[in-house]
N, CA, C and O atoms as a Tinker XYZ file with bonds, in Angstrom:
   304  protein
     1  N     34.579000  153.346000  147.502000    73     2
     2  CA    33.225000  153.903000  147.658000    64     1     3
     3  C     32.499000  153.451000  148.785000    63     2     4     5
     4  O     32.755000  152.355000  149.283000    81     3
     5  N     31.513000  154.280000  149.286000    73     3     6
     6  CA    30.878000  153.932000  150.426000    64     5     7
     7  C     29.482000  154.567000  150.438000    63     6     8     9
     8  O     29.361000  155.749000  150.116000    81     7
     9  N     28.494000  153.877000  150.772000    73     7    10
    10  CA    27.030000  154.203000  150.819000    64     9    11
    11  C     26.449000  153.935000  152.280000    63    10    12    13
    12  O     26.953000  153.096000  153.027000    81    11
    13  N     25.415000  154.667000  152.607000    73    11    14
    14  CA    24.788000  154.639000  153.784000    64    13    15
    15  C     23.260000  154.684000  153.659000    63    14    16    17
    16  O     22.699000  155.364000  152.800000    81    15
    17  N     22.586000  153.893000  154.598000    73    15    18
    18  CA    21.145000  153.995000  154.688000    64    17    19
    19  C     20.860000  153.964000  156.092000    63    18    20    21
    20  O     21.474000  153.185000  156.822000    81    19
    21  N     19.855000  154.853000  156.601000    73    19    22
    22  CA    19.383000  154.830000  157.982000    64    21    23
    23  C     17.934000  154.666000  157.935000    63    22    24    25
    24  O     17.220000  155.365000  157.217000    81    23
    25  N     17.473000  153.684000  158.747000    73    23    26
    26  CA    16.084000  153.539000  158.940000    64    25    27
    27  C     15.752000  153.608000  160.548000    63    26    28    29
    28  O     16.595000  153.336000  161.403000    81    27
    29  N     14.523000  153.974000  160.815000    73    27    30
    30  CA    14.136000  154.269000  162.290000    64    29    31
    31  C     12.968000  153.457000  162.624000    63    30    32    33
    32  O     12.530000  153.519000  163.772000    81    31
    33  N     12.396000  152.680000  161.731000    73    31    34
    34  CA    11.259000  151.902000  162.181000    64    33    35
    35  C     11.431000  150.516000  161.457000    63    34    36    37
    36  O     11.840000  150.515000  160.295000    81    35
    37  N     11.144000  149.369000  162.078000    73    35    38
    38  CA    10.609000  149.318000  163.440000    64    37    39
    39  C     11.615000  149.685000  164.464000    63    38    40    41
    40  O     11.219000  150.064000  165.567000    81    39
    41  N     12.947000  149.603000  164.184000    73    39    42
    42  CA    13.961000  150.095000  165.131000    64    41    43
    43  C     15.151000  150.782000  164.385000    63    42    44    45
    44  O     15.446000  150.477000  163.229000    81    43
    45  N     15.799000  151.701000  165.092000    73    43    46
    46  CA    16.920000  152.299000  164.405000    64    45    47
    47  C     18.051000  151.412000  163.909000    63    46    48    49
    48  O     18.617000  150.629000  164.671000    81    47
    49  N     18.359000  151.533000  162.695000    73    47    50
    50  CA    19.613000  150.802000  162.103000    64    49    51
    51  C     20.336000  151.807000  161.232000    63    50    52    53
    52  O     19.719000  152.653000  160.587000    81    51
    53  N     21.561000  151.708000  161.225000    73    51    54
    54  CA    22.402000  152.353000  160.215000    64    53    55
    55  C     23.262000  151.381000  159.405000    63    54    56    57
    56  O     24.150000  150.715000  159.937000    81    55
    57  N     22.972000  151.321000  158.108000    73    55    58
    58  CA    23.674000  150.341000  157.396000    64    57    59
    59  C     24.665000  151.043000  156.531000    63    58    60    61
    60  O     24.345000  152.146000  156.088000    81    59
    61  N     25.845000  150.532000  156.235000    73    59    62
    62  CA    26.895000  150.954000  155.467000    64    61    63
    63  C     27.378000  149.970000  154.538000    63    62    64    65
    64  O     27.667000  148.860000  154.987000    81    63
    65  N     27.521000  150.227000  153.210000    73    63    66
    66  CA    28.147000  149.353000  152.252000    64    65    67
    67  C     29.476000  150.015000  151.815000    63    66    68    69
    68  O     29.494000  151.178000  151.412000    81    67
    69  N     30.567000  149.262000  151.900000    73    67    70
    70  CA    31.850000  149.761000  151.406000    64    69    71
    71  C     32.347000  148.784000  150.434000    63    70    72    73
    72  O     32.245000  147.565000  150.572000    81    71
    73  N     32.928000  149.426000  149.375000    73    71    74
    74  CA    33.669000  148.594000  148.384000    64    73    75
    75  C     35.094000  148.477000  148.859000    63    74    76    77
    76  O     35.781000  149.482000  149.043000    81    75
    77  N     35.535000  147.273000  149.054000    73    75    78
    78  CA    36.905000  147.038000  149.569000    64    77    79
    79  C     37.714000  146.020000  148.705000    63    78    80    81
    80  O     37.161000  145.124000  148.067000    81    79
    81  N     38.944000  146.204000  148.729000    73    79    82
    82  CA    39.939000  145.376000  148.124000    64    81    83
    83  C     40.823000  144.682000  149.197000    63    82    84    85
    84  O     41.249000  145.355000  150.136000    81    83
    85  N     41.105000  143.403000  149.094000    73    83    86
    86  CA    41.789000  142.720000  150.033000    64    85    87
    87  C     42.543000  141.621000  149.468000    63    86    88    89
    88  O     42.427000  141.393000  148.264000    81    87
    89  N     43.353000  140.863000  150.241000    73    87    90
    90  CA    44.161000  139.794000  149.659000    64    89    91
    91  C     43.595000  138.451000  150.357000    63    90    92    93
    92  O     43.317000  138.410000  151.555000    81    91
    93  N     43.467000  137.451000  149.551000    73    91    94
    94  CA    43.102000  136.121000  149.987000    64    93    95
    95  C     44.313000  135.579000  150.794000    63    94    96    97
    96  O     45.437000  135.489000  150.299000    81    95
    97  N     44.012000  135.224000  152.074000    73    95    98
    98  CA    45.151000  134.786000  152.889000    64    97    99
    99  C     45.645000  133.392000  152.572000    63    98   100   101
   100  O     46.689000  133.006000  153.098000    81    99
   101  N     44.936000  132.571000  151.709000    73    99   102
   102  CA    45.397000  131.283000  151.347000    64   101   103
   103  C     46.346000  131.378000  150.238000    63   102   104   105
   104  O     47.408000  130.758000  150.303000    81   103
   105  N     46.046000  132.124000  149.195000    73   103   106
   106  CA    46.962000  132.116000  148.026000    64   105   107
   107  C     47.492000  133.586000  147.652000    63   106   108   109
   108  O     48.096000  133.805000  146.602000    81   107
   109  N     47.241000  134.454000  148.496000    73   107   110
   110  CA    47.640000  135.880000  148.137000    64   109   111
   111  C     47.109000  136.528000  146.913000    63   110   112   113
   112  O     47.726000  137.461000  146.400000    81   111
   113  N     45.962000  136.069000  146.403000    73   111   114
   114  CA    45.446000  136.603000  145.284000    64   113   115
   115  C     44.508000  137.800000  145.689000    63   114   116   117
   116  O     43.832000  137.804000  146.718000    81   115
   117  N     44.541000  138.758000  144.814000    73   115   118
   118  CA    43.743000  140.046000  145.118000    64   117   119
   119  C     42.238000  139.747000  144.996000    63   118   120   121
   120  O     41.798000  139.084000  144.057000    81   119
   121  N     41.502000  140.225000  145.917000    73   119   122
   122  CA    39.975000  140.085000  145.787000    64   121   123
   123  C     39.314000  141.460000  146.077000    63   122   124   125
   124  O     39.929000  142.394000  146.592000    81   123
   125  N     38.100000  141.502000  145.729000    73   123   126
   126  CA    37.348000  142.730000  146.120000    64   125   127
   127  C     35.939000  142.300000  146.218000    63   126   128   129
   128  O     35.528000  141.284000  145.659000    81   127
   129  N     35.128000  143.164000  147.007000    73   127   130
   130  CA    33.765000  142.939000  147.214000    64   129   131
   131  C     33.160000  144.050000  148.087000    63   130   132   133
   132  O     33.813000  145.015000  148.483000    81   131
   133  N     31.925000  143.849000  148.344000    73   131   134
   134  CA    31.153000  144.927000  149.058000    64   133   135
   135  C     30.686000  144.382000  150.428000    63   134   136   137
   136  O     29.931000  143.418000  150.559000    81   135
   137  N     31.180000  145.055000  151.359000    73   135   138
   138  CA    30.865000  144.747000  152.808000    64   137   139
   139  C     29.637000  145.463000  153.101000    63   138   140   141
   140  O     29.506000  146.638000  152.760000    81   139
   141  N     28.656000  144.769000  153.764000    73   139   142
   142  CA    27.391000  145.417000  154.343000    64   141   143
   143  C     27.615000  145.358000  155.903000    63   142   144   145
   144  O     27.657000  144.291000  156.516000    81   143
   145  N     27.746000  146.502000  156.445000    73   143   146
   146  CA    27.912000  146.686000  157.855000    64   145   147
   147  C     26.586000  147.141000  158.507000    63   146   148   149
   148  O     25.987000  148.070000  157.967000    81   147
   149  N     26.069000  146.566000  159.629000    73   147   150
   150  CA    24.925000  147.044000  160.325000    64   149   151
   151  C     25.160000  147.497000  161.733000    63   150   152   153
   152  O     25.672000  146.749000  162.565000    81   151
   153  N     24.797000  148.682000  161.990000    73   151   154
   154  CA    24.956000  149.373000  163.338000    64   153   155
   155  C     23.677000  149.568000  164.076000    63   154   156   157
   156  O     22.672000  149.874000  163.434000    81   155
   157  N     23.627000  149.417000  165.372000    73   155   158
   158  CA    22.414000  149.729000  166.178000    64   157   159
   159  C     22.453000  151.236000  166.562000    63   158   160   161
   160  O     23.295000  152.007000  166.102000    81   159
   161  N     21.456000  151.608000  167.459000    73   159   162
   162  CA    21.316000  152.943000  167.821000    64   161   163
   163  C     22.672000  153.404000  168.632000    63   162   164   165
   164  O     23.007000  154.589000  168.639000    81   163
   165  N     23.316000  152.543000  169.212000    73   163   166
   166  CA    24.545000  152.930000  170.009000    64   165   167
   167  C     25.750000  152.783000  169.159000    63   166   168   169
   168  O     26.838000  152.803000  169.735000    81   167
   169  N     25.712000  152.633000  167.815000    73   167   170
   170  CA    26.746000  152.598000  166.900000    64   169   171
   171  C     27.602000  151.256000  167.081000    63   170   172   173
   172  O     28.755000  151.164000  166.662000    81   171
   173  N     26.971000  150.293000  167.701000    73   171   174
   174  CA    27.668000  148.965000  167.726000    64   173   175
   175  C     27.446000  148.203000  166.498000    63   174   176   177
   176  O     26.319000  148.124000  166.011000    81   175
   177  N     28.431000  147.658000  165.992000    73   175   178
   178  CA    28.313000  146.759000  164.723000    64   177   179
   179  C     27.743000  145.574000  165.056000    63   178   180   181
   180  O     28.373000  144.789000  165.765000    81   179
   181  N     26.610000  145.303000  164.647000    73   179   182
   182  CA    25.893000  144.025000  164.961000    64   181   183
   183  C     25.964000  142.936000  163.924000    63   182   184   185
   184  O     25.833000  141.747000  164.215000    81   183
   185  N     26.179000  143.393000  162.680000    73   183   186
   186  CA    26.303000  142.304000  161.611000    64   185   187
   187  C     27.323000  142.927000  160.486000    63   186   188   189
   188  O     27.374000  144.137000  160.268000    81   187
   189  N     28.019000  142.091000  159.891000    73   187   190
   190  CA    28.723000  142.350000  158.681000    64   189   191
   191  C     28.675000  141.190000  157.745000    63   190   192   193
   192  O     28.725000  140.045000  158.195000    81   191
   193  N     28.572000  141.443000  156.376000    73   191   194
   194  CA    28.516000  140.458000  155.332000    64   193   195
   195  C     29.317000  140.886000  154.192000    63   194   196   197
   196  O     29.468000  142.074000  153.904000    81   195
   197  N     29.835000  139.903000  153.536000    73   195   198
   198  CA    30.598000  140.278000  152.203000    64   197   199
   199  C     29.873000  139.775000  151.113000    63   198   200   201
   200  O     29.510000  138.599000  151.118000    81   199
   201  N     29.587000  140.624000  150.063000    73   199   202
   202  CA    28.866000  140.266000  148.894000    64   201   203
   203  C     29.753000  140.611000  147.628000    63   202   204   205
   204  O     30.624000  141.478000  147.683000    81   203
   205  N     29.502000  139.937000  146.572000    73   203   206
   206  CA    30.245000  140.002000  145.311000    64   205   207
   207  C     29.901000  141.472000  144.700000    63   206   208   209
   208  O     30.790000  142.156000  144.194000    81   207
   209  N     28.644000  141.880000  144.776000    73   207   210
   210  CA    28.296000  143.094000  144.089000    64   209   211
   211  C     27.511000  143.994000  145.005000    63   210   212   213
   212  O     26.950000  143.533000  145.999000    81   211
   213  N     27.460000  145.247000  144.693000    73   211   214
   214  CA    26.763000  146.271000  145.393000    64   213   215
   215  C     25.242000  145.901000  145.411000    63   214   216   217
   216  O     24.572000  146.024000  146.436000    81   215
   217  N     24.783000  145.492000  144.359000    73   215   218
   218  CA    23.354000  145.129000  144.383000    64   217   219
   219  C     22.945000  143.928000  145.248000    63   218   220   221
   220  O     21.846000  143.879000  145.799000    81   219
   221  N     23.861000  142.972000  145.345000    73   219   222
   222  CA    23.689000  141.792000  146.305000    64   221   223
   223  C     23.595000  142.376000  147.705000    63   222   224   225
   224  O     22.712000  141.987000  148.469000    81   223
   225  N     24.486000  143.305000  148.066000    73   223   226
   226  CA    24.538000  143.940000  149.417000    64   225   227
   227  C     23.239000  144.723000  149.730000    63   226   228   229
   228  O     22.712000  144.665000  150.841000    81   227
   229  N     22.761000  145.433000  148.739000    73   227   230
   230  CA    21.433000  146.138000  148.892000    64   229   231
   231  C     20.305000  145.290000  149.100000    63   230   232   233
   232  O     19.407000  145.550000  149.901000    81   231
   233  N     20.358000  144.198000  148.323000    73   231   234
   234  CA    19.189000  143.170000  148.411000    64   233   235
   235  C     19.414000  142.400000  149.784000    63   234   236   237
   236  O     18.393000  142.063000  150.384000    81   235
   237  N     20.435000  142.144000  150.246000    73   235   238
   238  CA    20.540000  141.515000  151.563000    64   237   239
   239  C     20.058000  142.462000  152.659000    63   238   240   241
   240  O     19.332000  142.015000  153.547000    81   239
   241  N     20.413000  143.713000  152.646000    73   239   242
   242  CA    19.907000  144.691000  153.522000    64   241   243
   243  C     18.432000  144.806000  153.559000    63   242   244   245
   244  O     17.834000  144.907000  154.631000    81   243
   245  N     17.821000  144.793000  152.393000    73   243   246
   246  CA    16.462000  144.769000  152.134000    64   245   247
   247  C     15.818000  143.519000  152.822000    63   246   248   249
   248  O     14.943000  143.636000  153.681000    81   247
   249  N     16.281000  142.377000  152.413000    73   247   250
   250  CA    15.643000  141.081000  152.909000    64   249   251
   251  C     15.849000  140.887000  154.358000    63   250   252   253
   252  O     14.926000  140.388000  155.002000    81   251
   253  N     17.029000  141.243000  154.995000    73   251   254
   254  CA    17.348000  140.732000  156.283000    64   253   255
   255  C     16.878000  141.819000  157.282000    63   254   256   257
   256  O     16.561000  141.501000  158.428000    81   255
   257  N     16.828000  143.203000  156.816000    73   255   258
   258  CA    16.725000  144.252000  157.690000    64   257   259
   259  C     15.612000  145.223000  157.288000    63   258   260   261
   260  O     15.376000  146.167000  158.041000    81   259
   261  N     14.971000  145.081000  156.259000    73   259   262
   262  CA    13.843000  145.871000  155.717000    64   261   263
   263  C     14.415000  147.248000  155.323000    63   262   264   265
   264  O     13.732000  148.247000  155.546000    81   263
   265  N     15.605000  147.354000  154.761000    73   263   266
   266  CA    16.027000  148.632000  154.305000    64   265   267
   267  C     15.635000  148.878000  152.768000    63   266   268   269
   268  O     16.083000  148.188000  151.852000    81   267
   269  N     14.826000  149.851000  152.615000    73   267   270
   270  CA    14.364000  150.131000  151.158000    64   269   271
   271  C     15.545000  150.485000  150.270000    63   270   272   273
   272  O     16.460000  151.180000  150.710000    81   271
   273  N     15.538000  150.029000  149.053000    73   271   274
   274  CA    16.556000  150.309000  148.081000    64   273   275
   275  C     16.707000  151.766000  147.859000    63   274   276   277
   276  O     17.799000  152.199000  147.490000    81   275
   277  N     15.648000  152.599000  148.063000    73   275   278
   278  CA    15.771000  154.062000  147.850000    64   277   279
   279  C     16.351000  154.809000  148.990000    63   278   280   281
   280  O     16.473000  156.033000  148.968000    81   279
   281  N     16.729000  154.021000  150.045000    73   279   282
   282  CA    17.213000  154.741000  151.235000    64   281   283
   283  C     18.752000  154.906000  151.094000    63   282   284   285
   284  O     19.344000  155.664000  151.862000    81   283
   285  N     19.380000  154.250000  150.177000    73   283   286
   286  CA    20.824000  154.335000  150.072000    64   285   287
   287  C     21.363000  155.723000  149.414000    63   286   288   289
   288  O     20.891000  156.200000  148.382000    81   287
   289  N     22.356000  156.262000  150.122000    73   287   290
   290  CA    23.018000  157.416000  149.723000    64   289   291
   291  C     24.469000  157.293000  149.721000    63   290   292   293
   292  O     25.079000  156.781000  150.660000    81   291
   293  N     25.064000  157.789000  148.606000    73   291   294
   294  CA    26.555000  157.658000  148.537000    64   293   295
   295  C     27.122000  158.784000  149.493000    63   294   296   297
   296  O     26.755000  159.956000  149.408000    81   295
   297  N     27.988000  158.355000  150.351000    73   295   298
   298  CA    28.716000  159.357000  151.260000    64   297   299
   299  C     30.218000  159.451000  151.032000    63   298   300   301
   300  O     30.871000  160.288000  151.654000    81   299
   301  N     30.778000  158.636000  150.176000    73   299   302
   302  CA    32.251000  158.694000  149.800000    64   301   303
   303  C     32.521000  158.269000  148.458000    63   302   304
   304  O     33.676000  158.269000  148.031000    81   303
């Protein structure tokens, strides 16, 4: 699943949260989480964070970048 939020003030940011599954490289155990990706106006990835839950990723976007919780839209 994938969600997107775009804000334009105080500066343009596009944030994407993706639910991803991956493998722990130390012990090969399956893991999953929610990546928060942040892009600037030139679509350059400026930040990425891994969170355990969708809600934690939304809260981080709100606290660190001022993205309102109501800005998120599911895109996939």
